[in-house]
C-alpha positions as CSV (number, residue, x, y, z in Angstrom):
1,X,28.6,-53.8,124.4
2,X,25.4,-53.0,125.7
3,X,24.2,-56.1,126.5
4,X,26.8,-56.3,129.4
5,X,25.7,-53.2,131.2
6,X,21.8,-54.8,131.7
7,X,23.5,-57.2,133.2
8,X,25.4,-55.4,134.8
9,X,22.3,-53.1,136.0
10,X,20.6,-55.8,136.3
11,X,23.5,-57.0,138.8
12,X,23.0,-54.1,141.0
13,X,19.9,-53.8,141.6
14,X,20.0,-57.6,142.9
15,X,22.0,-56.6,144.9
16,X,18.9,-54.4,145.9
17,X,17.1,-58.2,146.5
18,X,20.0,-59.0,148.2
19,X,18.8,-58.0,152.5
20,X,19.0,-60.3,155.4
21,X,16.6,-62.6,155.3
22,X,16.5,-66.2,153.2
23,X,13.7,-64.9,150.6
24,X,16.0,-61.9,150.2
25,X,18.9,-64.8,150.1
26,X,16.9,-67.1,147.8
27,X,15.8,-64.5,145.0
28,X,18.9,-63.0,144.3
29,X,21.2,-66.3,144.0
30,X,17.7,-67.3,141.8
31,X,18.0,-64.4,139.8
32,X,22.2,-65.2,139.4
33,X,22.1,-68.8,138.7
34,X,19.3,-66.9,135.3
35,X,22.0,-64.2,134.3
36,X,24.8,-67.5,134.0
37,X,21.6,-69.7,132.0
38,X,21.2,-66.6,130.2
39,X,24.9,-65.8,130.0
40,X,25.4,-68.7,128.0
41,X,22.7,-69.4,125.8
42,X,24.8,-66.0,124.3
43,X,27.5,-67.3,123.9
44,X,26.0,-70.5,122.5
45,X,24.2,-68.4,120.2
46,X,27.3,-66.0,119.2
47,X,25.6,-63.0,120.8
48,X,28.6,-62.4,123.2
49,X,32.5,-63.7,123.1
50,X,33.7,-66.3,125.2
51,X,35.1,-63.5,127.6
52,X,31.9,-61.5,127.9
53,X,30.2,-64.5,128.6
54,X,33.0,-65.4,131.5
55,X,32.2,-61.8,132.6
56,X,28.8,-62.2,133.8
57,X,28.7,-65.1,135.4
58,X,31.4,-63.9,137.6
59,X,28.9,-60.4,138.1
60,X,26.4,-63.4,138.6
61,X,28.1,-64.7,141.1
62,X,28.8,-61.5,142.3
63,X,25.6,-61.5,142.8
64,X,25.4,-64.8,144.5
65,X,28.4,-64.1,147.4
66,X,26.6,-60.8,147.9
67,X,23.4,-62.4,149.0
68,X,25.0,-65.1,150.9
69,X,27.4,-62.4,153.3
70,X,30.0,-63.6,151.7
71,X,33.1,-61.5,149.7
72,X,36.4,-62.1,148.4
73,X,38.2,-58.7,151.1
74,X,36.3,-60.7,154.1
75,X,36.8,-64.2,153.6
76,X,40.2,-62.4,153.3
77,X,40.7,-60.9,156.3
78,X,39.7,-63.7,157.8
79,X,42.1,-65.9,156.9
80,X,44.2,-63.3,157.9
81,X,43.8,-63.1,161.0
82,X,43.1,-66.9,161.1
83,X,46.9,-67.1,159.4
């Protein structure tokens, strides 16, 4: 559980890096990919359960989406406006 908290903390810090410019976006995306890779490695090593690894990977996806300026809520609002 402490590892999940550490990853979540890293995710919050990553959102601060995800400003508007491309280098920051790239850095946040690279951080998200590194989080996913580390979660996979820890799951394979038996340190994390499948559910814990999935939670970390979902957080990494959120970081990547935020860096790209895409959020589920924003996407849903756009879809509703079109329909």
